[in-house]
N, C-alpha and C positions, 0 to 999 in steps of 0.2 A: 459438524461437517468436515470430512477429511478427503484425502485423495483416494482413488480406487485401489483395491488390492487386498491382500490377506490381512487378517487381524494380527497386530503385533503380539509377540509371545511374552513380552515383559515391559514394564514401565521404562526401564533404562534403555530400551531399544529405539525409542522414538523421541522426537522433540515436538512438543505440543504448542502450536502457534495459534493464538487468538488474534483476530484481525477485524477491523471495522473502519469505514471511512464515512465522510459526509454526515457527521453527527450535528454540524451546524449549531453549536451551542451559542446562545445569547446570554446577556447579563441576567436574564430571568431563569436560567437553567441550572443554577448551582445545586449540586446534589442529585441531579437527575440520573446520571449514570453511575455514580459512586457505589450504590449498593450492589449492582451487578459486577462492577469491576473489582470489588473487594473479594469476590469469589475466585478471582483469577489464580491465586497461588494454589488452590486445590485442583485446578483443571488445566493450567497452562504454564508454559515455561517463559513465554514472552508475549507482549502485546504489540501489534503493529497498527499504526494509525495512518490511513491512506488519504490524508488531506481533507480540505474543507472541514476543518475542526471548528471554525467559527462561522458566524453569519456574514460579517462584513470586514473581518480582519483587524478589528480594533484591539488595542492592548487590554482593555477591560474585558473583552470577550475571551482573549487568550488567558487571562487570569482565572476565568471560570474553568476553562479546559485544564489549566494547571492544577486547580483544586480537585478535579476528578481523577487525575492520574498520579498525584504526588504520593510517594510512600506506599505503593501498591504491593510491594514484595516481589514483583517480577519486573524485568527490564521493559522499558517502553521505547519503541523506535517509531519515528514519525517522519512524514514528509508534509509539506504544506500543499494546499490546493489553491485554485483561483480565487475562492472566497477569502482565503487567508491573506491574499495579496491586495484585496480591493482597497483598503485604506492606505495603501502605499507605505506600510510600516512592517514589511515581512521580517526585517532584522529584529525589530522589537518583539514581534510575536515569537520568533525563534528564541530570543533571549529568555522570555518568560517561560516557555516550555522547557528549555534547558535548565533553568533555575529550579524547575520542579523535578528534574532528574531524567527527562527524556533525551534520547539521542535524536536530534533533528537533522536529517540528512538532505543535502543537495549536491549530488555528485560526490558523495562520501560513502564510507562503509562503516559498519559497526560489527565487531566480532565478539560474540557472547559465549561464555562457557556454559554448556548444558550436558549433564551426565558425563563429564570427563571429555567431551568433544567440543570442537569449535563450531558454532553456528553463526553464519555470516549473513548480514542484511546489507544490500546495496540500495541506496535510495536516491531518487530525483523526482521532482514534480512532473517532469515531462511537459508536453504541449500538444496542440492539435495539428491538423494538416491533412489528415485523411490516410487512406490505406492503399496498398499496392494496386495500381491500375486506376485509382480514383483519388489521387492526391495532388496537392498543390506543388508547384515547382518553383525553385529559386531562380526566377526569370522575370524580366519586365520591370515594372515600376519599383522604386526603392521600397515602398511600403510592402509589396508582395515579397521582395527579397528578404526584408527584415522579418516578416512573419515566418517564412519557411526556415530562415536561419535560426530563429528561436527554437523551432522544433528540432532542427539538426543538432544544435548545441546541447539541448536537453538530453537527447539520446547519447551524445558523446560523453556527457557527464555520467550517465548511467553505465555506459560501457566501461569507463575508467574505474568506477566503483566496483563493478563486477570483476574486473581484472585484478583489483586489489584482493578480493576474496579468494581468487584462485591462488594468488601468491601466498596467502596465509594458510592454505591447505584445509579449508573448512569442510567439515563432514556434510553440512547442509548449507546451501546457498539460496537466498531468497531475494528477488527483485521487487522493490516496493516503489510504486509510482502513484500519482493521482490520476493522470490521464491513461487511457487504455492503450495497450500495445496491439490489440487485435479487435476485429469487428465482431467476433463471436459473442462477446459479452455485452454487446450493445443491442442485441436482439430484443425488440420491444420499444426501442427509441425510434422516432421518426427518421427514415433514411436520409432526409434532407440535412439533418444535423450531425450525421456520422463524422464528417470532416472536422467538426469542432469538439469531438469527444475523445480523440486520440490520434495516434500516428504509428504507422508501420515501422518507422525508424526505431521506436522503442523495442519492438519485437526483434528487429535485426540485431540490435545491441544485445538483447537477451540471448538470442540463438548463437551469436558469435562467441560469447564468453561462457555460456552455460548457466543454468539455474535449476533448482529442484521445484521451484514454485515462483510464480509472478502474481503479485497482488496489486489491485488498483481500486479506485472508486470512481466518482464523477458521473457515471451513467445511472441516474436514479431509476429509470424505467427499463434498464437493461436486464440481463440474466447473469446468473452467477458463474457458469462454467464456460471455459474456452480453452484454446490451445494455440501455441505459436506453430508456424510451419515446421520448426525444428523439433516439435514434440514437447515443449515445456508447457505444463499445465498453468492456466491463467484463471484467477478467481476475482470477480467483481464483488467487493465487500462493501459497496455503498449501503448505508444502513437501510434505506428504503427497499433495497433488493433482498438483503438477508433477513430483514424484519426482526432482528434481535440486537441485543447489546453488542454482541460480537459473534463472528463465526469461529469455529474451532477446527483446526486441521492438524492431523498427526503426520509428521514426516519422519520416515525411518532413518536412523543414523547409519544404516547399512546400505542405503541407496534404493530400497524397494518401497514404493508408496503403499500406504494402508488405506482401507476402505472408509467411505463416508460415515460420519456419526452426526446426530442432530446437535445443533448449538446447545450450550448448557445454560444460557441465561437470556431472558428476554429484556428488551428495552422497556423501561418502566412505563412511560407514557409517550404518546405521539401527537 
């Protein structure tokens, strides 16, 4: 699956982005994704992991994820999700994934060389709070203020990372989050839980600094395609949504999106 537009005329004209989130690997999942991931060098230039990589955020589960992604032959860039925070050891989970070679981002950016160009990924988990016109406000009880402040600070971290990519002069810029920046990709989820699936503040950060693609997970019953108010294409790559080991997007290095293609590998078992 890729973004709409004409076919690329040559391999060197595009960056091929594989992406998946919400793989929720437990200690009994070793080797589940590895066969599909080993095909990545033949079809992708990088792999994005959009959070909820573990079931409960334990170090043992993170080690399973590390075994799936170590030495793949393509760069791996990840953000954590809410499940990866559940055991209150996100720093340890991050360490395990970084030891396996992944770039794990939280308000940071990674600049990767692809076909002689710089491809930049800005990452932050993000948070919930709702969408424009139907969102929580930083007002009232301390608990409510803290809740909304968490969402605002997550968006600020994403904005800072996207700003770094602009300074590096990247040919392609990607925003990677766990929570959704738009309600479009939540279609299929109960309306009542939309405020807990994302925040419009993330979209504002993306539109303020610019990106060629925004990728997120978290919404298992949502839909793949969406767009920010500023015209940035958004893709929900939660594994239950894409129903494959990863979705594959081709982003042109000359700034013109290319049309969709089917994912190239299926998730082994579910």
